[in-house]
A tleap script that builds the chain and sets N, CA, C and O, in Angstrom:
source leaprc.protein.ff14SB
mol = sequence {
  NMET CYS ALA GLU ARG THR ALA LEU PHE LYS
  ALA ILE SER GLU GLY GLU ARG LYS PHE LYS
  ALA ILE ALA VAL ALA SER ASP GLU ARG GLY
  PHE THR GLU PRO CYS GLY ALA CYS ARG GLN
  VAL ILE MET ASP LEU ALA GLY ASP ILE ASP
  VAL ILE LEU SER ASP GLY ARG GLY GLY MET
  ARG ILE MET ARG MET ARG GLU LEU LEU PRO
  HIE PRO PHE GLY ALA THR ASN LEU LYS ARG
  ASN THR ARG LYS LYS CSER
}
set mol.1.N position { 0.704 -1.139 0.054 }
set mol.1.CA position { -0.108 0.441 -0.153 }
set mol.1.C position { 0.809 1.185 0.154 }
set mol.1.O position { 1.581 1.224 1.113 }
set mol.2.N position { 0.646 1.884 -0.891 }
set mol.2.CA position { 1.439 3.221 -1.010 }
set mol.2.C position { 1.262 3.924 0.085 }
set mol.2.O position { 0.401 3.414 0.802 }
set mol.3.N position { 1.944 5.344 0.711 }
set mol.3.CA position { 2.203 6.115 1.760 }
set mol.3.C position { 1.043 6.680 1.459 }
set mol.3.O position { 0.287 6.499 2.414 }
set mol.4.N position { 0.436 7.373 0.468 }
set mol.4.CA position { -0.542 8.415 1.109 }
set mol.4.C position { -1.752 7.595 1.516 }
set mol.4.O position { -2.602 8.314 2.040 }
set mol.5.N position { -2.102 6.305 1.441 }
set mol.5.CA position { -3.307 5.312 1.422 }
set mol.5.C position { -2.782 5.831 2.928 }
set mol.5.O position { -3.295 6.693 3.641 }
set mol.6.N position { -1.453 4.928 3.198 }
set mol.6.CA position { -1.960 4.464 4.296 }
set mol.6.C position { -1.985 5.747 5.275 }
set mol.6.O position { -2.802 5.838 6.191 }
set mol.7.N position { -1.089 6.651 5.017 }
set mol.7.CA position { -1.627 8.315 5.503 }
set mol.7.C position { -2.855 8.739 6.081 }
set mol.7.O position { -3.354 9.198 7.108 }
set mol.8.N position { -3.108 8.348 4.877 }
set mol.8.CA position { -5.344 9.228 4.695 }
set mol.8.C position { -6.029 8.104 5.445 }
set mol.8.O position { -6.984 8.458 6.136 }
set mol.9.N position { -5.551 6.087 5.437 }
set mol.9.CA position { -6.205 5.630 6.265 }
set mol.9.C position { -5.977 6.097 7.842 }
set mol.9.O position { -6.949 6.537 8.454 }
set mol.10.N position { -4.586 5.989 8.544 }
set mol.10.CA position { -4.404 6.872 9.651 }
set mol.10.C position { -5.281 7.878 10.113 }
set mol.10.O position { -6.311 7.798 10.782 }
set mol.11.N position { -4.745 8.735 9.684 }
set mol.11.CA position { -5.789 10.339 9.902 }
set mol.11.C position { -6.980 9.708 9.524 }
set mol.11.O position { -7.399 9.496 10.662 }
set mol.12.N position { -7.378 9.495 9.185 }
set mol.12.CA position { -8.241 8.570 9.646 }
set mol.12.C position { -9.728 8.107 10.162 }
set mol.12.O position { -10.915 8.355 9.946 }
set mol.13.N position { -8.742 7.118 11.138 }
set mol.13.CA position { -8.304 6.064 12.201 }
set mol.13.C position { -8.682 7.004 13.554 }
set mol.13.O position { -9.645 6.876 14.309 }
set mol.14.N position { -7.454 8.113 13.601 }
set mol.14.CA position { -7.990 8.313 14.166 }
set mol.14.C position { -8.766 10.268 14.419 }
set mol.14.O position { -8.428 11.396 14.777 }
set mol.15.N position { -9.751 9.613 13.997 }
set mol.15.CA position { -11.324 10.360 13.871 }
set mol.15.C position { -10.926 11.526 13.152 }
set mol.15.O position { -11.398 12.475 13.778 }
set mol.16.N position { -9.954 12.170 11.608 }
set mol.16.CA position { -9.886 13.200 11.218 }
set mol.16.C position { -11.136 12.899 9.957 }
set mol.16.O position { -11.260 12.001 9.124 }
set mol.17.N position { -11.940 14.101 10.284 }
set mol.17.CA position { -13.020 13.848 8.688 }
set mol.17.C position { -12.212 15.205 7.159 }
set mol.17.O position { -12.008 14.857 5.996 }
set mol.18.N position { -11.927 16.682 7.749 }
set mol.18.CA position { -11.681 16.839 7.229 }
set mol.18.C position { -10.197 17.265 6.868 }
set mol.18.O position { -9.312 17.115 7.710 }
set mol.19.N position { -9.905 17.829 5.536 }
set mol.19.CA position { -8.678 17.661 4.461 }
set mol.19.C position { -8.580 18.681 3.636 }
set mol.19.O position { -9.494 18.954 2.858 }
set mol.20.N position { -7.115 19.583 3.724 }
set mol.20.CA position { -6.971 20.648 3.057 }
set mol.20.C position { -5.881 19.965 2.012 }
set mol.20.O position { -5.333 20.352 0.979 }
set mol.21.N position { -5.858 19.190 2.517 }
set mol.21.CA position { -3.739 18.951 1.107 }
set mol.21.C position { -3.429 17.950 1.215 }
set mol.21.O position { -4.405 17.432 1.758 }
set mol.22.N position { -2.514 17.008 1.050 }
set mol.22.CA position { -1.149 16.323 0.692 }
set mol.22.C position { -1.109 16.554 0.381 }
set mol.22.O position { -1.797 17.125 -0.467 }
set mol.23.N position { 0.580 16.321 0.868 }
set mol.23.CA position { 2.168 15.744 0.400 }
set mol.23.C position { 2.630 14.890 -0.209 }
set mol.23.O position { 2.374 13.802 0.306 }
set mol.24.N position { 3.505 14.793 -1.535 }
set mol.24.CA position { 3.602 13.771 -1.787 }
set mol.24.C position { 4.998 14.356 -2.246 }
set mol.24.O position { 5.017 14.956 -3.320 }
set mol.25.N position { 6.732 14.169 -1.170 }
set mol.25.CA position { 8.055 13.866 -1.534 }
set mol.25.C position { 8.653 12.654 -2.111 }
set mol.25.O position { 8.669 11.429 -1.995 }
set mol.26.N position { 9.159 13.673 -2.825 }
set mol.26.CA position { 9.844 12.377 -3.693 }
set mol.26.C position { 11.463 13.272 -3.973 }
set mol.26.O position { 11.688 14.466 -4.167 }
set mol.27.N position { 12.344 12.124 -3.886 }
set mol.27.CA position { 13.489 12.615 -3.938 }
set mol.27.C position { 13.985 12.409 -5.335 }
set mol.27.O position { 15.114 11.950 -5.160 }
set mol.28.N position { 13.711 12.515 -7.009 }
set mol.28.CA position { 13.854 11.922 -7.922 }
set mol.28.C position { 13.715 12.808 -8.397 }
set mol.28.O position { 13.105 13.596 -7.673 }
set mol.29.N position { 13.991 13.240 -9.442 }
set mol.29.CA position { 14.786 14.362 -10.671 }
set mol.29.C position { 12.872 15.397 -10.860 }
set mol.29.O position { 12.922 16.627 -10.833 }
set mol.30.N position { 11.809 14.869 -10.986 }
set mol.30.CA position { 10.652 15.203 -11.498 }
set mol.30.C position { 9.650 15.019 -10.239 }
set mol.30.O position { 10.068 14.875 -9.090 }
set mol.31.N position { 8.787 15.033 -10.459 }
set mol.31.CA position { 7.171 14.927 -9.390 }
set mol.31.C position { 6.488 13.434 -9.543 }
set mol.31.O position { 6.131 12.672 -10.442 }
set mol.32.N position { 6.524 13.486 -8.310 }
set mol.32.CA position { 5.860 12.333 -8.578 }
set mol.32.C position { 4.600 11.774 -7.544 }
set mol.32.O position { 4.625 11.255 -6.428 }
set mol.33.N position { 3.100 12.274 -8.814 }
set mol.33.CA position { 1.634 11.744 -8.500 }
set mol.33.C position { 1.504 10.890 -7.748 }
set mol.33.O position { 2.302 9.959 -7.859 }
set mol.34.N position { 0.756 10.837 -6.968 }
set mol.34.CA position { -0.253 9.682 -6.400 }
set mol.34.C position { -0.766 8.583 -7.310 }
set mol.34.O position { -1.351 8.987 -8.315 }
set mol.35.N position { -0.670 7.398 -7.166 }
set mol.35.CA position { -1.194 5.980 -7.849 }
set mol.35.C position { -2.624 6.752 -7.876 }
set mol.35.O position { -3.124 7.747 -7.351 }
set mol.36.N position { -3.087 5.476 -9.010 }
set mol.36.CA position { -4.776 6.018 -9.825 }
set mol.36.C position { -5.474 5.550 -8.610 }
set mol.36.O position { -6.420 6.217 -8.191 }
set mol.37.N position { -4.807 3.607 -7.517 }
set mol.37.CA position { -5.443 4.172 -6.468 }
set mol.37.C position { -5.721 5.090 -5.463 }
set mol.37.O position { -6.740 5.369 -4.831 }
set mol.38.N position { -3.889 5.738 -5.464 }
set mol.38.CA position { -4.464 6.663 -4.538 }
set mol.38.C position { -5.484 7.301 -4.678 }
set mol.38.O position { -6.482 7.369 -3.961 }
set mol.39.N position { -5.078 8.086 -6.215 }
set mol.39.CA position { -5.901 8.949 -6.158 }
set mol.39.C position { -7.810 8.974 -6.060 }
set mol.39.O position { -8.583 9.900 -5.815 }
set mol.40.N position { -8.016 7.698 -6.335 }
set mol.40.CA position { -9.104 7.470 -5.627 }
set mol.40.C position { -9.953 7.295 -4.575 }
set mol.40.O position { -11.108 7.646 -4.333 }
set mol.41.N position { -9.047 6.620 -3.961 }
set mol.41.CA position { -8.354 6.768 -2.163 }
set mol.41.C position { -9.158 8.370 -1.984 }
set mol.41.O position { -10.218 8.805 -1.533 }
set mol.42.N position { -8.328 8.721 -2.424 }
set mol.42.CA position { -8.328 10.343 -2.216 }
set mol.42.C position { -9.422 11.151 -2.189 }
set mol.42.O position { -9.876 11.678 -1.174 }
set mol.43.N position { -10.076 11.309 -3.876 }
set mol.43.CA position { -10.955 11.373 -3.291 }
set mol.43.C position { -12.199 11.473 -3.255 }
set mol.43.O position { -13.009 12.398 -3.314 }
set mol.44.N position { -12.245 10.032 -3.113 }
set mol.44.CA position { -13.331 9.319 -2.778 }
set mol.44.C position { -13.607 9.525 -0.530 }
set mol.44.O position { -14.619 9.347 0.148 }
set mol.45.N position { -12.153 9.952 -0.115 }
set mol.45.CA position { -12.001 10.166 1.390 }
set mol.45.C position { -11.779 11.615 2.115 }
set mol.45.O position { -11.871 12.080 3.251 }
set mol.46.N position { -11.466 12.019 0.925 }
set mol.46.CA position { -11.144 13.837 1.531 }
set mol.46.C position { -11.426 14.643 0.358 }
set mol.46.O position { -11.334 15.820 0.708 }
set mol.47.N position { -11.768 14.548 -1.048 }
set mol.47.CA position { -13.084 14.982 -2.240 }
set mol.47.C position { -11.679 16.203 -2.826 }
set mol.47.O position { -10.492 16.257 -2.508 }
set mol.48.N position { -12.354 16.885 -3.600 }
set mol.48.CA position { -10.871 17.452 -4.176 }
set mol.48.C position { -10.561 18.997 -3.905 }
set mol.48.O position { -10.898 20.135 -4.233 }
set mol.49.N position { -9.149 17.825 -2.575 }
set mol.49.CA position { -8.525 19.003 -1.839 }
set mol.49.C position { -6.913 19.189 -2.677 }
set mol.49.O position { -6.324 18.273 -3.250 }
set mol.50.N position { -6.448 20.573 -2.558 }
set mol.50.CA position { -5.113 20.021 -2.864 }
set mol.50.C position { -4.195 19.492 -2.401 }
set mol.50.O position { -4.005 19.490 -1.185 }
set mol.51.N position { -3.044 18.654 -3.638 }
set mol.51.CA position { -1.945 17.934 -3.770 }
set mol.51.C position { -0.805 18.460 -4.207 }
set mol.51.O position { -0.415 18.875 -5.298 }
set mol.52.N position { -0.228 18.336 -2.867 }
set mol.52.CA position { 1.547 19.120 -3.309 }
set mol.52.C position { 2.362 18.168 -3.222 }
set mol.52.O position { 2.460 17.180 -2.494 }
set mol.53.N position { 3.191 18.781 -4.437 }
set mol.53.CA position { 4.053 17.742 -5.562 }
set mol.53.C position { 5.628 18.193 -5.232 }
set mol.53.O position { 6.074 19.275 -5.615 }
set mol.54.N position { 6.406 17.228 -4.474 }
set mol.54.CA position { 7.839 18.210 -4.102 }
set mol.54.C position { 8.706 17.284 -4.647 }
set mol.54.O position { 8.507 16.069 -4.685 }
set mol.55.N position { 9.902 18.013 -5.170 }
set mol.55.CA position { 10.942 16.781 -6.378 }
set mol.55.C position { 11.685 16.481 -5.038 }
set mol.55.O position { 11.265 16.400 -3.883 }
set mol.56.N position { 13.178 16.317 -5.688 }
set mol.56.CA position { 14.059 16.192 -4.758 }
set mol.56.C position { 15.273 17.172 -5.495 }
set mol.56.O position { 16.487 17.010 -5.372 }
set mol.57.N position { 14.652 18.118 -6.209 }
set mol.57.CA position { 15.546 19.515 -6.549 }
set mol.57.C position { 14.785 20.639 -5.680 }
set mol.57.O position { 15.127 21.814 -5.814 }
set mol.58.N position { 13.997 20.365 -5.000 }
set mol.58.CA position { 13.429 21.920 -4.282 }
set mol.58.C position { 12.353 22.166 -5.450 }
set mol.58.O position { 12.588 23.374 -5.477 }
set mol.59.N position { 11.828 22.085 -5.975 }
set mol.59.CA position { 10.658 22.669 -6.668 }
set mol.59.C position { 9.143 21.094 -5.751 }
set mol.59.O position { 9.062 19.967 -5.263 }
set mol.60.N position { 8.113 22.709 -6.259 }
set mol.60.CA position { 7.441 22.443 -5.537 }
set mol.60.C position { 5.874 23.140 -6.652 }
set mol.60.O position { 5.427 24.265 -6.873 }
set mol.61.N position { 5.553 21.928 -7.024 }
set mol.61.CA position { 3.992 22.074 -7.737 }
set mol.61.C position { 2.920 21.580 -7.053 }
set mol.61.O position { 2.894 20.364 -6.868 }
set mol.62.N position { 1.560 22.610 -6.417 }
set mol.62.CA position { -0.115 22.136 -6.308 }
set mol.62.C position { -0.800 21.998 -7.446 }
set mol.62.O position { -0.769 22.701 -8.457 }
set mol.63.N position { -1.440 21.007 -7.197 }
set mol.63.CA position { -2.762 20.925 -8.337 }
set mol.63.C position { -3.861 19.774 -7.346 }
set mol.63.O position { -3.727 18.951 -6.440 }
set mol.64.N position { -4.965 20.351 -8.197 }
set mol.64.CA position { -6.034 19.319 -7.044 }
set mol.64.C position { -7.027 18.695 -7.716 }
set mol.64.O position { -7.550 18.905 -8.810 }
set mol.65.N position { -7.223 17.736 -6.704 }
set mol.65.CA position { -7.082 16.372 -7.373 }
set mol.65.C position { -7.625 16.437 -8.864 }
set mol.65.O position { -6.988 16.193 -9.889 }
set mol.66.N position { -9.461 16.970 -8.696 }
set mol.66.CA position { -9.677 16.814 -9.973 }
set mol.66.C position { -8.682 17.049 -11.225 }
set mol.66.O position { -8.732 16.647 -12.388 }
set mol.67.N position { -8.144 17.518 -10.820 }
set mol.67.CA position { -6.443 17.587 -12.248 }
set mol.67.C position { -6.308 15.906 -12.208 }
set mol.67.O position { -6.269 15.036 -13.079 }
set mol.68.N position { -6.277 15.909 -11.277 }
set mol.68.CA position { -5.282 14.418 -10.769 }
set mol.68.C position { -6.127 13.084 -11.762 }
set mol.68.O position { -5.785 12.313 -12.658 }
set mol.69.N position { -7.832 13.476 -10.711 }
set mol.69.CA position { -8.170 13.260 -11.414 }
set mol.69.C position { -9.700 13.559 -12.239 }
set mol.69.O position { -10.901 13.529 -11.971 }
set mol.70.N position { -9.203 13.728 -12.891 }
set mol.70.CA position { -10.760 14.440 -13.919 }
set mol.70.C position { -12.151 13.987 -13.850 }
set mol.70.O position { -13.071 14.762 -14.112 }
set mol.71.N position { -12.317 12.964 -13.563 }
set mol.71.CA position { -13.515 11.425 -14.045 }
set mol.71.C position { -13.794 11.272 -13.272 }
set mol.71.O position { -15.001 11.410 -13.470 }
set mol.72.N position { -13.664 10.950 -11.891 }
set mol.72.CA position { -13.857 10.263 -10.819 }
set mol.72.C position { -15.023 9.761 -10.420 }
set mol.72.O position { -16.111 10.316 -10.263 }
set mol.73.N position { -14.588 8.305 -10.223 }
set mol.73.CA position { -16.101 7.351 -9.938 }
set mol.73.C position { -16.766 7.901 -8.421 }
set mol.73.O position { -16.162 8.307 -7.428 }
set mol.74.N position { -17.740 7.798 -8.576 }
set mol.74.CA position { -18.502 8.633 -6.868 }
set mol.74.C position { -19.403 8.564 -6.782 }
set mol.74.O position { -20.026 8.075 -7.724 }
set mol.75.N position { -20.164 9.039 -5.502 }
set mol.75.CA position { -21.867 8.800 -4.885 }
set mol.75.C position { -23.187 9.416 -6.409 }
set mol.75.O position { -24.399 9.540 -6.585 }
set mol.76.N position { -21.831 9.627 -7.185 }
set mol.76.CA position { -23.543 9.855 -8.110 }
set mol.76.C position { -23.777 8.726 -9.237 }
set mol.76.O position { -24.799 8.560 -9.902 }
set mol.77.N position { -22.321 7.835 -9.298 }
set mol.77.CA position { -22.469 7.247 -9.852 }
set mol.77.C position { -23.487 5.821 -9.037 }
set mol.77.O position { -24.325 5.062 -9.523 }
set mol.78.N position { -23.110 5.904 -8.101 }
set mol.78.CA position { -24.592 5.103 -7.716 }
set mol.78.C position { -26.013 5.190 -7.585 }
set mol.78.O position { -26.659 4.176 -7.322 }
set mol.79.N position { -26.618 6.414 -7.759 }
set mol.79.CA position { -27.613 6.862 -7.383 }
set mol.79.C position { -28.306 5.908 -8.814 }
set mol.79.O position { -27.553 5.980 -9.785 }
set mol.80.N position { -29.630 5.031 -9.074 }
set mol.80.CA position { -30.765 4.296 -9.504 }
set mol.80.C position { -31.161 5.556 -10.454 }
set mol.80.O position { -31.015 6.738 -10.142 }
set mol.81.N position { -31.693 5.062 -11.680 }
set mol.81.CA position { -32.556 5.924 -11.606 }
set mol.81.C position { -33.638 5.537 -11.765 }
set mol.81.O position { -34.050 4.452 -12.175 }
set mol.82.N position { -34.329 6.753 -11.322 }
set mol.82.CA position { -36.305 6.486 -9.974 }
set mol.82.C position { -36.788 6.704 -11.501 }
set mol.82.O position { -37.588 5.778 -11.632 }
set mol.83.N position { -36.762 7.344 -12.631 }
set mol.83.CA position { -37.739 7.245 -13.597 }
set mol.83.C position { -38.019 6.261 -13.933 }
set mol.83.O position { -37.223 5.330 -14.048 }
set mol.84.N position { -39.785 6.185 -14.292 }
set mol.84.CA position { -40.536 4.898 -14.200 }
set mol.84.C position { -40.886 5.093 -15.678 }
set mol.84.O position { -41.433 5.999 -16.307 }
set mol.85.N position { -40.205 3.540 -16.088 }
set mol.85.CA position { -40.003 3.757 -17.824 }
set mol.85.C position { -42.033 3.518 -18.296 }
set mol.85.O position { -42.886 3.005 -17.573 }
set mol.86.N position { -42.219 4.103 -19.695 }
set mol.86.CA position { -43.318 3.971 -19.693 }
set mol.86.C position { -43.893 3.207 -20.956 }
set mol.86.O position { -45.103 3.005 -21.058 }
savepdb mol mol.pdb
quit
């Protein structure tokens, strides 16, 4: 399991429910973004929060979850069509 999901699950297990951001730091030359599984879990449990990315050269980028996961599966996907067929 990735660090992002571990951190989020731990925070929730400790009672946290509102999140502003999550940070992903790497010692690589480029930015390391959360994997697909982490993106979905972050969107499900924290919503459209800031994702702060830092690289090994001191660079930083801030993105919103919707930029990383533009078409998330969410609660609206679970709603059933309630219209009656004619």
